[in-house]
N, CA, C and O atoms as CSV, one atom per row, in Angstrom:
chain,resi,resn,atom,element,x,y,z
A,1,MET,N,N,25.046,-15.771,-40.414
A,1,MET,CA,C,26.306,-16.335,-40.849
A,1,MET,C,C,27.277,-16.281,-39.664
A,1,MET,O,O,27.369,-15.271,-38.967
A,2,THR,N,N,27.995,-17.385,-39.452
A,2,THR,CA,C,28.956,-17.467,-38.365
A,2,THR,C,C,30.341,-17.727,-38.926
A,2,THR,O,O,30.567,-18.740,-39.587
A,3,LEU,N,N,31.262,-16.824,-38.667
A,3,LEU,CA,C,32.654,-17.014,-39.052
A,3,LEU,C,C,33.358,-17.748,-37.920
A,3,LEU,O,O,33.263,-17.352,-36.758
A,4,LEU,N,N,34.057,-18.809,-38.260
A,4,LEU,CA,C,34.785,-19.587,-37.256
A,4,LEU,C,C,36.271,-19.306,-37.385
A,4,LEU,O,O,36.856,-19.521,-38.446
A,5,ASP,N,N,36.874,-18.833,-36.328
A,5,ASP,CA,C,38.304,-18.574,-36.294
A,5,ASP,C,C,38.967,-19.703,-35.510
A,5,ASP,O,O,39.003,-19.678,-34.280
A,6,HIS,N,N,39.486,-20.682,-36.224
A,6,HIS,CA,C,40.047,-21.867,-35.572
A,6,HIS,C,C,41.330,-21.563,-34.811
A,6,HIS,O,O,41.740,-22.346,-33.954
A,7,GLU,N,N,41.963,-20.444,-35.112
A,7,GLU,CA,C,43.177,-20.047,-34.383
A,7,GLU,C,C,42.884,-19.770,-32.915
A,7,GLU,O,O,43.768,-19.897,-32.068
A,8,THR,N,N,41.653,-19.393,-32.615
A,8,THR,CA,C,41.312,-19.033,-31.236
A,8,THR,C,C,40.660,-20.179,-30.456
A,8,THR,O,O,40.419,-20.053,-29.256
A,9,GLN,N,N,40.379,-21.272,-31.120
A,9,GLN,CA,C,39.739,-22.392,-30.427
A,9,GLN,C,C,40.770,-23.154,-29.596
A,9,GLN,O,O,41.896,-23.362,-30.048
A,10,PRO,N,N,40.393,-23.572,-28.383
A,10,PRO,CA,C,41.361,-24.228,-27.502
A,10,PRO,C,C,41.587,-25.703,-27.842
A,10,PRO,O,O,40.695,-26.382,-28.351
A,11,LEU,N,N,42.788,-26.176,-27.550
A,11,LEU,CA,C,43.090,-27.607,-27.612
A,11,LEU,C,C,42.693,-28.227,-26.272
A,11,LEU,O,O,42.867,-27.617,-25.217
A,12,GLU,N,N,42.163,-29.436,-26.330
A,12,GLU,CA,C,41.795,-30.171,-25.122
A,12,GLU,C,C,42.549,-31.491,-25.099
A,12,GLU,O,O,42.712,-32.128,-26.140
A,13,GLN,N,N,43.004,-31.905,-23.941
A,13,GLN,CA,C,43.627,-33.223,-23.809
A,13,GLN,C,C,42.523,-34.226,-23.505
A,13,GLN,O,O,41.922,-34.187,-22.431
A,14,TRP,N,N,42.251,-35.135,-24.459
A,14,TRP,CA,C,41.203,-36.130,-24.257
A,14,TRP,C,C,41.736,-37.359,-23.543
A,14,TRP,O,O,41.000,-38.039,-22.828
A,15,ARG,N,N,43.000,-37.640,-23.736
A,15,ARG,CA,C,43.700,-38.694,-23.001
A,15,ARG,C,C,45.179,-38.379,-23.123
A,15,ARG,O,O,45.565,-37.536,-23.932
A,16,GLU,N,N,46.004,-39.035,-22.341
A,16,GLU,CA,C,47.445,-38.778,-22.367
A,16,GLU,C,C,47.976,-38.923,-23.790
A,16,GLU,O,O,47.775,-39.959,-24.423
A,17,GLY,N,N,48.658,-37.885,-24.299
A,17,GLY,CA,C,49.258,-37.941,-25.622
A,17,GLY,C,C,48.309,-37.715,-26.777
A,17,GLY,O,O,48.696,-37.885,-27.933
A,18,VAL,N,N,47.064,-37.332,-26.490
A,18,VAL,CA,C,46.069,-37.087,-27.543
A,18,VAL,C,C,45.388,-35.742,-27.266
A,18,VAL,O,O,44.629,-35.592,-26.309
A,19,MET,N,N,45.684,-34.773,-28.133
A,19,MET,CA,C,45.079,-33.452,-28.023
A,19,MET,C,C,43.997,-33.308,-29.095
A,19,MET,O,O,44.131,-33.836,-30.199
A,20,THR,N,N,42.928,-32.589,-28.759
A,20,THR,CA,C,41.784,-32.455,-29.650
A,20,THR,C,C,41.425,-30.990,-29.851
A,20,THR,O,O,41.397,-30.203,-28.904
A,21,LEU,N,N,41.151,-30.641,-31.101
A,21,LEU,CA,C,40.664,-29.313,-31.452
A,21,LEU,C,C,39.272,-29.485,-32.049
A,21,LEU,O,O,39.132,-30.002,-33.157
A,22,MET,N,N,38.242,-29.054,-31.320
A,22,MET,CA,C,36.867,-29.143,-31.788
A,22,MET,C,C,36.623,-27.954,-32.718
A,22,MET,O,O,36.565,-26.809,-32.270
A,23,ARG,N,N,36.481,-28.233,-34.012
A,23,ARG,CA,C,36.358,-27.153,-35.004
A,23,ARG,C,C,34.910,-26.733,-35.236
A,23,ARG,O,O,34.606,-25.541,-35.260
A,24,VAL,N,N,34.023,-27.699,-35.406
A,24,VAL,CA,C,32.613,-27.417,-35.674
A,24,VAL,C,C,31.778,-28.343,-34.811
A,24,VAL,O,O,32.043,-29.543,-34.727
A,25,SER,N,N,30.767,-27.773,-34.171
A,25,SER,CA,C,29.887,-28.573,-33.310
A,25,SER,C,C,28.660,-27.738,-32.972
A,25,SER,O,O,28.472,-26.643,-33.502
A,26,ALA,N,N,27.844,-28.262,-32.096
A,26,ALA,CA,C,26.678,-27.510,-31.633
A,26,ALA,C,C,27.090,-26.193,-30.990
A,26,ALA,O,O,26.304,-25.245,-30.957
A,27,LEU,N,N,28.316,-26.127,-30.480
A,27,LEU,CA,C,28.815,-24.905,-29.852
A,27,LEU,C,C,28.784,-23.711,-30.798
A,27,LEU,O,O,28.591,-22.575,-30.366
A,28,VAL,N,N,28.973,-23.971,-32.084
A,28,VAL,CA,C,28.939,-22.888,-33.075
A,28,VAL,C,C,27.672,-22.975,-33.937
A,28,VAL,O,O,27.657,-22.555,-35.094
A,29,ARG,N,N,26.641,-23.517,-33.354
A,29,ARG,CA,C,25.308,-23.629,-33.960
A,29,ARG,C,C,25.229,-24.596,-35.136
A,29,ARG,O,O,24.360,-24.453,-35.996
A,30,SER,N,N,26.116,-25.565,-35.182
A,30,SER,CA,C,25.981,-26.615,-36.186
A,30,SER,C,C,24.808,-27.495,-35.755
A,30,SER,O,O,24.652,-27.796,-34.572
A,31,SER,N,N,24.002,-27.898,-36.703
A,31,SER,CA,C,22.864,-28.748,-36.352
A,31,SER,C,C,23.015,-30.177,-36.857
A,31,SER,O,O,22.216,-31.043,-36.501
A,32,GLN,N,N,24.043,-30.440,-37.691
A,32,GLN,CA,C,24.176,-31.785,-38.246
A,32,GLN,C,C,25.594,-32.318,-38.280
A,32,GLN,O,O,25.793,-33.484,-38.624
A,33,LEU,N,N,26.600,-31.502,-37.934
A,33,LEU,CA,C,27.983,-31.959,-38.050
A,33,LEU,C,C,28.802,-31.667,-36.803
A,33,LEU,O,O,28.583,-30.681,-36.099
A,34,CYS,N,N,29.746,-32.555,-36.556
A,34,CYS,CA,C,30.786,-32.358,-35.550
A,34,CYS,C,C,32.105,-32.656,-36.270
A,34,CYS,O,O,32.313,-33.763,-36.766
A,35,ILE,N,N,32.985,-31.665,-36.320
A,35,ILE,CA,C,34.271,-31.832,-36.996
A,35,ILE,C,C,35.361,-31.474,-36.005
A,35,ILE,O,O,35.351,-30.392,-35.417
A,36,PHE,N,N,36.310,-32.399,-35.820
A,36,PHE,CA,C,37.406,-32.122,-34.898
A,36,PHE,C,C,38.690,-32.743,-35.414
A,36,PHE,O,O,38.677,-33.675,-36.217
A,37,GLU,N,N,39.796,-32.201,-34.932
A,37,GLU,CA,C,41.110,-32.734,-35.274
A,37,GLU,C,C,41.756,-33.277,-34.015
A,37,GLU,O,O,41.558,-32.750,-32.921
A,38,GLN,N,N,42.528,-34.337,-34.185
A,38,GLN,CA,C,43.282,-34.886,-33.069
A,38,GLN,C,C,44.744,-34.977,-33.454
A,38,GLN,O,O,45.090,-35.259,-34.602
A,39,PHE,N,N,45.596,-34.732,-32.466
A,39,PHE,CA,C,47.039,-34.773,-32.620
A,39,PHE,C,C,47.537,-35.834,-31.645
A,39,PHE,O,O,47.449,-35.662,-30.429
A,40,CYS,N,N,48.063,-36.939,-32.189
A,40,CYS,CA,C,48.384,-38.108,-31.378
A,40,CYS,C,C,49.877,-38.398,-31.393
A,40,CYS,O,O,50.504,-38.434,-32.452
A,41,ASP,N,N,50.440,-38.605,-30.208
A,41,ASP,CA,C,51.835,-39.006,-30.084
A,41,ASP,C,C,52.015,-40.417,-30.647
A,41,ASP,O,O,51.040,-41.160,-30.757
A,42,PRO,N,N,53.247,-40.797,-31.006
A,42,PRO,CA,C,53.501,-42.146,-31.519
A,42,PRO,C,C,52.943,-43.226,-30.589
A,42,PRO,O,O,53.110,-43.166,-29.371
A,43,GLY,N,N,52.279,-44.210,-31.190
A,43,GLY,CA,C,51.708,-45.327,-30.452
A,43,GLY,C,C,50.338,-45.058,-29.862
A,43,GLY,O,O,49.701,-45.973,-29.339
A,44,LEU,N,N,49.872,-43.819,-29.935
A,44,LEU,CA,C,48.606,-43.450,-29.294
A,44,LEU,C,C,47.545,-43.087,-30.317
A,44,LEU,O,O,47.848,-42.879,-31.492
A,45,GLY,N,N,46.298,-43.013,-29.867
A,45,GLY,CA,C,45.183,-42.674,-30.739
A,45,GLY,C,C,43.875,-42.823,-30.007
A,45,GLY,O,O,43.720,-42.303,-28.901
A,46,ALA,N,N,42.937,-43.517,-30.597
A,46,ALA,CA,C,41.623,-43.734,-30.002
A,46,ALA,C,C,41.382,-45.232,-29.851
A,46,ALA,O,O,41.481,-45.972,-30.831
A,47,PRO,N,N,41.064,-45.694,-28.634
A,47,PRO,CA,C,40.776,-47.115,-28.438
A,47,PRO,C,C,39.471,-47.511,-29.130
A,47,PRO,O,O,38.718,-46.650,-29.585
A,48,LEU,N,N,39.212,-48.800,-29.207
A,48,LEU,CA,C,37.989,-49.283,-29.856
A,48,LEU,C,C,36.757,-48.637,-29.230
A,48,LEU,O,O,36.593,-48.596,-28.011
A,49,HIS,N,N,35.897,-48.135,-30.118
A,49,HIS,CA,C,34.679,-47.474,-29.674
A,49,HIS,C,C,33.678,-47.469,-30.820
A,49,HIS,O,O,33.972,-47.948,-31.915
A,50,LEU,N,N,32.502,-46.928,-30.561
A,50,LEU,CA,C,31.507,-46.782,-31.619
A,50,LEU,C,C,30.717,-45.502,-31.402
A,50,LEU,O,O,30.652,-44.953,-30.302
A,51,HIS,N,N,30.114,-45.048,-32.509
A,51,HIS,CA,C,29.227,-43.892,-32.502
A,51,HIS,C,C,27.892,-44.337,-33.086
A,51,HIS,O,O,27.833,-45.298,-33.853
A,52,ALA,N,N,26.839,-43.647,-32.729
A,52,ALA,CA,C,25.517,-43.946,-33.274
A,52,ALA,C,C,25.345,-43.394,-34.684
A,52,ALA,O,O,24.350,-43.682,-35.349
A,53,VAL,N,N,26.321,-42.594,-35.144
A,53,VAL,CA,C,26.224,-41.949,-36.463
A,53,VAL,C,C,27.445,-42.287,-37.311
A,53,VAL,O,O,28.462,-42.759,-36.801
A,54,GLU,N,N,27.328,-42.039,-38.600
A,54,GLU,CA,C,28.430,-42.248,-39.540
A,54,GLU,C,C,29.566,-41.258,-39.264
A,54,GLU,O,O,29.339,-40.135,-38.813
A,55,GLU,N,N,30.789,-41.704,-39.547
A,55,GLU,CA,C,31.972,-40.864,-39.347
A,55,GLU,C,C,32.898,-41.001,-40.547
A,55,GLU,O,O,33.006,-42.075,-41.139
A,56,VAL,N,N,33.562,-39.909,-40.901
A,56,VAL,CA,C,34.657,-39.949,-41.864
A,56,VAL,C,C,35.918,-39.632,-41.075
A,56,VAL,O,O,35.993,-38.601,-40.406
A,57,LEU,N,N,36.910,-40.516,-41.150
A,57,LEU,CA,C,38.189,-40.311,-40.481
A,57,LEU,C,C,39.239,-40.099,-41.563
A,57,LEU,O,O,39.454,-40.968,-42.408
A,58,GLU,N,N,39.892,-38.940,-41.532
A,58,GLU,CA,C,40.882,-38.571,-42.543
A,58,GLU,C,C,42.235,-38.355,-41.881
A,58,GLU,O,O,42.336,-37.653,-40.875
A,59,VAL,N,N,43.270,-38.957,-42.447
A,59,VAL,CA,C,44.629,-38.712,-41.974
A,59,VAL,C,C,45.151,-37.479,-42.696
A,59,VAL,O,O,45.230,-37.448,-43.924
A,60,MET,N,N,45.502,-36.476,-41.923
A,60,MET,CA,C,46.015,-35.222,-42.469
A,60,MET,C,C,47.541,-35.232,-42.529
A,60,MET,O,O,48.148,-34.666,-43.439
A,61,GLN,N,N,48.147,-35.891,-41.535
A,61,GLN,CA,C,49.605,-35.949,-41.437
A,61,GLN,C,C,49.976,-37.206,-40.662
A,61,GLN,O,O,49.369,-37.511,-39.635
A,62,GLY,N,N,50.970,-37.931,-41.152
A,62,GLY,CA,C,51.442,-39.127,-40.457
A,62,GLY,C,C,50.846,-40.403,-41.022
A,62,GLY,O,O,50.409,-40.460,-42.171
A,63,GLU,N,N,50.843,-41.413,-40.184
A,63,GLU,CA,C,50.397,-42.747,-40.595
A,63,GLU,C,C,49.637,-43.391,-39.441
A,63,GLU,O,O,50.101,-43.387,-38.301
A,64,ALA,N,N,48.463,-43.943,-39.748
A,64,ALA,CA,C,47.611,-44.528,-38.716
A,64,ALA,C,C,47.232,-45.958,-39.076
A,64,ALA,O,O,46.979,-46.279,-40.237
A,65,GLU,N,N,47.200,-46.795,-38.068
A,65,GLU,CA,C,46.593,-48.111,-38.215
A,65,GLU,C,C,45.162,-47.972,-37.713
A,65,GLU,O,O,44.928,-47.648,-36.548
A,66,VAL,N,N,44.209,-48.224,-38.609
A,66,VAL,CA,C,42.796,-48.111,-38.276
A,66,VAL,C,C,42.217,-49.515,-38.181
A,66,VAL,O,O,42.440,-50.355,-39.053
A,67,THR,N,N,41.482,-49.751,-37.122
A,67,THR,CA,C,40.774,-51.021,-36.963
A,67,THR,C,C,39.288,-50.745,-37.124
A,67,THR,O,O,38.729,-49.881,-36.449
A,68,LEU,N,N,38.659,-51.486,-38.021
A,68,LEU,CA,C,37.231,-51.339,-38.279
A,68,LEU,C,C,36.614,-52.720,-38.346
A,68,LEU,O,O,36.955,-53.532,-39.207
A,69,ARG,N,N,35.701,-52.970,-37.422
A,69,ARG,CA,C,35.017,-54.275,-37.358
A,69,ARG,C,C,36.008,-55.430,-37.340
A,69,ARG,O,O,35.789,-56.447,-37.999
A,70,GLY,N,N,37.088,-55.282,-36.595
A,70,GLY,CA,C,38.064,-56.349,-36.415
A,70,GLY,C,C,39.125,-56.466,-37.492
A,70,GLY,O,O,40.042,-57.278,-37.365
A,71,GLU,N,N,39.023,-55.677,-38.547
A,71,GLU,CA,C,40.034,-55.686,-39.603
A,71,GLU,C,C,40.880,-54.424,-39.502
A,71,GLU,O,O,40.377,-53.357,-39.149
A,72,SER,N,N,42.180,-54.552,-39.819
A,72,SER,CA,C,43.087,-53.408,-39.743
A,72,SER,C,C,43.569,-53.001,-41.120
A,72,SER,O,O,43.753,-53.838,-42.005
A,73,LEU,N,N,43.771,-51.702,-41.289
A,73,LEU,CA,C,44.369,-51.179,-42.503
A,73,LEU,C,C,45.179,-49.942,-42.139
A,73,LEU,O,O,44.952,-49.321,-41.101
A,74,THR,N,N,46.126,-49.593,-43.008
A,74,THR,CA,C,46.985,-48.438,-42.779
A,74,THR,C,C,46.513,-47.284,-43.641
A,74,THR,O,O,46.300,-47.434,-44.844
A,75,LEU,N,N,46.352,-46.122,-43.006
A,75,LEU,CA,C,45.998,-44.894,-43.710
A,75,LEU,C,C,47.155,-43.920,-43.590
A,75,LEU,O,O,47.769,-43.784,-42.531
A,76,ARG,N,N,47.442,-43.242,-44.697
A,76,ARG,CA,C,48.492,-42.226,-44.737
A,76,ARG,C,C,47.860,-40.877,-45.052
A,76,ARG,O,O,46.660,-40.794,-45.314
A,77,ALA,N,N,48.662,-39.830,-45.029
A,77,ALA,CA,C,48.162,-38.485,-45.312
A,77,ALA,C,C,47.364,-38.462,-46.611
A,77,ALA,O,O,47.752,-39.074,-47.607
A,78,ASN,N,N,46.252,-37.753,-46.582
A,78,ASN,CA,C,45.330,-37.595,-47.710
A,78,ASN,C,C,44.539,-38.852,-48.029
A,78,ASN,O,O,44.049,-39.016,-49.146
A,79,GLN,N,N,44.412,-39.738,-47.050
A,79,GLN,CA,C,43.536,-40.900,-47.184
A,79,GLN,C,C,42.491,-40.830,-46.076
A,79,GLN,O,O,42.753,-40.311,-44.991
A,80,SER,N,N,41.315,-41.354,-46.363
A,80,SER,CA,C,40.246,-41.360,-45.372
A,80,SER,C,C,39.444,-42.649,-45.475
A,80,SER,O,O,39.568,-43.416,-46.430
A,81,ILE,N,N,38.622,-42.857,-44.463
A,81,ILE,CA,C,37.761,-44.033,-44.420
A,81,ILE,C,C,36.404,-43.610,-43.878
A,81,ILE,O,O,36.318,-42.792,-42.963
A,82,VAL,N,N,35.338,-44.179,-44.454
A,82,VAL,CA,C,33.989,-43.945,-43.961
A,82,VAL,C,C,33.666,-45.060,-42.976
A,82,VAL,O,O,33.751,-46.245,-43.301
A,83,ILE,N,N,33.297,-44.661,-41.779
A,83,ILE,CA,C,32.979,-45.619,-40.723
A,83,ILE,C,C,31.467,-45.615,-40.533
A,83,ILE,O,O,30.892,-44.597,-40.147
A,84,PRO,N,N,30.821,-46.748,-40.803
A,84,PRO,CA,C,29.357,-46.797,-40.679
A,84,PRO,C,C,28.890,-46.579,-39.235
A,84,PRO,O,O,29.615,-46.881,-38.286
A,85,ALA,N,N,27.700,-46.064,-39.088
A,85,ALA,CA,C,27.099,-45.893,-37.768
A,85,ALA,C,C,27.069,-47.236,-37.039
A,85,ALA,O,O,26.689,-48.252,-37.620
A,86,GLY,N,N,27.465,-47.237,-35.781
A,86,GLY,CA,C,27.426,-48.443,-34.960
A,86,GLY,C,C,28.586,-49.401,-35.149
A,86,GLY,O,O,28.627,-50.446,-34.500
A,87,ALA,N,N,29.536,-49.072,-36.026
A,87,ALA,CA,C,30.670,-49.968,-36.295
A,87,ALA,C,C,31.799,-49.717,-35.288
A,87,ALA,O,O,32.220,-48.576,-35.092
A,88,ARG,N,N,32.282,-50.782,-34.658
A,88,ARG,CA,C,33.412,-50.650,-33.730
A,88,ARG,C,C,34.670,-50.312,-34.520
A,88,ARG,O,O,34.976,-50.932,-35.539
A,89,HIS,N,N,35.390,-49.308,-34.018
A,89,HIS,CA,C,36.594,-48.870,-34.707
A,89,HIS,C,C,37.521,-48.172,-33.718
A,89,HIS,O,O,37.125,-47.811,-32.610
A,90,GLY,N,N,38.741,-47.998,-34.144
A,90,GLY,CA,C,39.740,-47.277,-33.368
A,90,GLY,C,C,40.937,-47.033,-34.258
A,90,GLY,O,O,40.994,-47.532,-35.382
A,91,PHE,N,N,41.890,-46.273,-33.764
A,91,PHE,CA,C,43.096,-46.031,-34.551
A,91,PHE,C,C,44.251,-45.718,-33.615
A,91,PHE,O,O,44.064,-45.361,-32.452
A,92,ARG,N,N,45.468,-45.867,-34.171
A,92,ARG,CA,C,46.660,-45.496,-33.413
A,92,ARG,C,C,47.735,-45.026,-34.379
A,92,ARG,O,O,47.783,-45.428,-35.541
A,93,ASN,N,N,48.584,-44.169,-33.862
A,93,ASN,CA,C,49.695,-43.618,-34.626
A,93,ASN,C,C,50.784,-44.678,-34.743
A,93,ASN,O,O,51.323,-45.129,-33.732
A,94,ILE,N,N,51.110,-45.078,-35.974
A,94,ILE,CA,C,52.175,-46.062,-36.177
A,94,ILE,C,C,53.426,-45.408,-36.759
A,94,ILE,O,O,54.372,-46.096,-37.143
A,95,GLY,N,N,53.424,-44.085,-36.822
A,95,GLY,CA,C,54.587,-43.364,-37.329
A,95,GLY,C,C,55.488,-42.890,-36.200
A,95,GLY,O,O,55.266,-43.206,-35.032
A,96,ARG,N,N,56.510,-42.127,-36.570
A,96,ARG,CA,C,57.471,-41.618,-35.586
A,96,ARG,C,C,57.146,-40.198,-35.125
A,96,ARG,O,O,57.581,-39.775,-34.054
A,97,GLY,N,N,56.384,-39.469,-35.932
A,97,GLY,CA,C,56.015,-38.096,-35.577
A,97,GLY,C,C,54.587,-38.032,-35.068
A,97,GLY,O,O,53.974,-39.055,-34.766
A,98,ILE,N,N,54.069,-36.821,-34.978
A,98,ILE,CA,C,52.690,-36.612,-34.542
A,98,ILE,C,C,51.734,-37.025,-35.658
A,98,ILE,O,O,51.947,-36.683,-36.821
A,99,LEU,N,N,50.693,-37.753,-35.308
A,99,LEU,CA,C,49.621,-38.106,-36.230
A,99,LEU,C,C,48.537,-37.042,-36.100
A,99,LEU,O,O,48.080,-36.741,-34.997
A,100,LYS,N,N,48.132,-36.478,-37.230
A,100,LYS,CA,C,47.029,-35.522,-37.236
A,100,LYS,C,C,45.897,-36.124,-38.041
A,100,LYS,O,O,46.059,-36.446,-39.218
A,101,VAL,N,N,44.745,-36.273,-37.397
A,101,VAL,CA,C,43.561,-36.799,-38.076
A,101,VAL,C,C,42.420,-35.796,-37.944
A,101,VAL,O,O,42.357,-35.029,-36.983
A,102,ARG,N,N,41.533,-35.814,-38.913
A,102,ARG,CA,C,40.307,-35.021,-38.836
A,102,ARG,C,C,39.134,-35.995,-38.884
A,102,ARG,O,O,39.070,-36.869,-39.749
A,103,ALA,N,N,38.225,-35.832,-37.958
A,103,ALA,CA,C,37.032,-36.663,-37.914
A,103,ALA,C,C,35.807,-35.790,-38.160
A,103,ALA,O,O,35.695,-34.686,-37.627
A,104,THR,N,N,34.901,-36.302,-38.970
A,104,THR,CA,C,33.632,-35.636,-39.221
A,104,THR,C,C,32.524,-36.613,-38.860
A,104,THR,O,O,32.424,-37.699,-39.430
A,105,LEU,N,N,31.700,-36.211,-37.908
A,105,LEU,CA,C,30.578,-37.036,-37.460
A,105,LEU,C,C,29.275,-36.415,-37.938
A,105,LEU,O,O,29.151,-35.192,-38.005
A,106,ALA,N,N,28.310,-37.254,-38.268
A,106,ALA,CA,C,27.014,-36.789,-38.754
A,106,ALA,C,C,26.085,-36.455,-37.586
A,106,ALA,O,O,24.950,-36.929,-37.523
A,107,ALA,N,N,26.588,-35.629,-36.658
A,107,ALA,CA,C,25.814,-35.158,-35.503
A,107,ALA,C,C,26.518,-33.920,-34.959
A,107,ALA,O,O,27.732,-33.796,-35.120
A,108,PRO,N,N,25.804,-33.010,-34.326
A,108,PRO,CA,C,26.441,-31.786,-33.837
A,108,PRO,C,C,27.180,-31.947,-32.511
A,108,PRO,O,O,27.846,-31.017,-32.058
A,109,ILE,N,N,27.068,-33.108,-31.892
A,109,ILE,CA,C,27.799,-33.381,-30.655
A,109,ILE,C,C,28.600,-34.660,-30.833
A,109,ILE,O,O,28.288,-35.484,-31.693
A,110,PHE,N,N,29.637,-34.820,-30.015
A,110,PHE,CA,C,30.461,-36.022,-30.055
A,110,PHE,C,C,29.989,-36.951,-28.948
A,110,PHE,O,O,29.949,-36.570,-27.778
A,111,GLU,N,N,29.634,-38.163,-29.324
A,111,GLU,CA,C,29.302,-39.202,-28.355
A,111,GLU,C,C,30.009,-40.477,-28.775
A,111,GLU,O,O,30.029,-40.825,-29.956
A,112,ALA,N,N,30.593,-41.178,-27.799
A,112,ALA,CA,C,31.272,-42.445,-28.085
A,112,ALA,C,C,31.135,-43.368,-26.902
A,112,ALA,O,O,31.170,-42.933,-25.751
A,113,SER,N,N,30.976,-44.653,-27.192
A,113,SER,CA,C,30.990,-45.702,-26.185
A,113,SER,C,C,32.201,-46.571,-26.462
A,113,SER,O,O,32.400,-47.039,-27.583
A,114,TYR,N,N,33.020,-46.785,-25.422
A,114,TYR,CA,C,34.284,-47.501,-25.583
A,114,TYR,C,C,34.171,-48.938,-25.100
A,114,TYR,O,O,33.447,-49.232,-24.148
A,115,ASP,N,N,34.906,-49.842,-25.777
A,115,ASP,CA,C,34.957,-51.241,-25.363
A,115,ASP,C,C,35.658,-51.386,-24.021
A,115,ASP,O,O,35.230,-52.170,-23.174
A,116,ASP,N,N,36.724,-50.640,-23.828
A,116,ASP,CA,C,37.503,-50.693,-22.593
A,116,ASP,C,C,36.730,-49.981,-21.491
A,116,ASP,O,O,36.533,-48.767,-21.552
A,117,ARG,N,N,36.296,-50.727,-20.492
A,117,ARG,CA,C,35.494,-50.159,-19.404
A,117,ARG,C,C,36.272,-49.120,-18.597
A,117,ARG,O,O,35.673,-48.294,-17.909
A,118,ALA,N,N,37.614,-49.156,-18.680
A,118,ALA,CA,C,38.426,-48.167,-17.974
A,118,ALA,C,C,38.365,-46.815,-18.692
A,118,ALA,O,O,38.637,-45.776,-18.091
A,119,GLU,N,N,38.011,-46.834,-19.967
A,119,GLU,CA,C,37.883,-45.603,-20.755
A,119,GLU,C,C,36.464,-45.087,-20.571
A,119,GLU,O,O,35.499,-45.767,-20.921
A,120,GLN,N,N,36.341,-43.912,-20.032
A,120,GLN,CA,C,35.029,-43.348,-19.761
A,120,GLN,C,C,34.316,-42.996,-21.058
A,120,GLN,O,O,34.912,-42.397,-21.953
A,121,SER,N,N,33.034,-43.367,-21.164
A,121,SER,CA,C,32.240,-42.946,-22.320
A,121,SER,C,C,32.264,-41.437,-22.355
A,121,SER,O,O,32.197,-40.776,-21.319
A,122,ARG,N,N,32.360,-40.902,-23.546
A,122,ARG,CA,C,32.525,-39.465,-23.686
A,122,ARG,C,C,31.346,-38.875,-24.448
A,122,ARG,O,O,30.910,-39.396,-25.475
A,123,ARG,N,N,30.853,-37.782,-23.911
A,123,ARG,CA,C,29.839,-37.014,-24.628
A,123,ARG,C,C,30.277,-35.568,-24.587
A,123,ARG,O,O,30.244,-34.927,-23.537
A,124,TRP,N,N,30.685,-35.062,-25.722
A,124,TRP,CA,C,31.174,-33.693,-25.796
A,124,TRP,C,C,30.028,-32.807,-26.242
A,124,TRP,O,O,29.541,-32.911,-27.368
A,125,ILE,N,N,29.611,-31.944,-25.348
A,125,ILE,CA,C,28.581,-30.956,-25.691
A,125,ILE,C,C,29.030,-29.622,-25.126
A,125,ILE,O,O,29.786,-29.577,-24.155
A,126,PRO,N,N,28.573,-28.548,-25.721
A,126,PRO,CA,C,28.975,-27.228,-25.225
A,126,PRO,C,C,28.365,-26.926,-23.864
A,126,PRO,O,O,28.604,-25.855,-23.305
């Protein structure tokens, strides 16, 4: 049994104005899930990208415009969306305060390929 103390886990800056807290991953011996939270300044978030696995994106605080397969919708606190494996998606903070989202991926590591070639593909592993 592994107790996770999220108070001691570090925040990482994934891009300007976007901080990430990796809560569950292969680092803590997860074999099927990656769960992380992101804190995004107004106007910022995640550019269009895709994952090889299914993802649940939940808005914990604030308001986000989510783009999924070319369609946009607004998510508010306590709303979530299931993003199918391989589906292009992204989100941005459309509120005035910090946007807090929680993402759950059906894999123990984070991997993403971005549409914007200037955005480096990211593979988060311990």
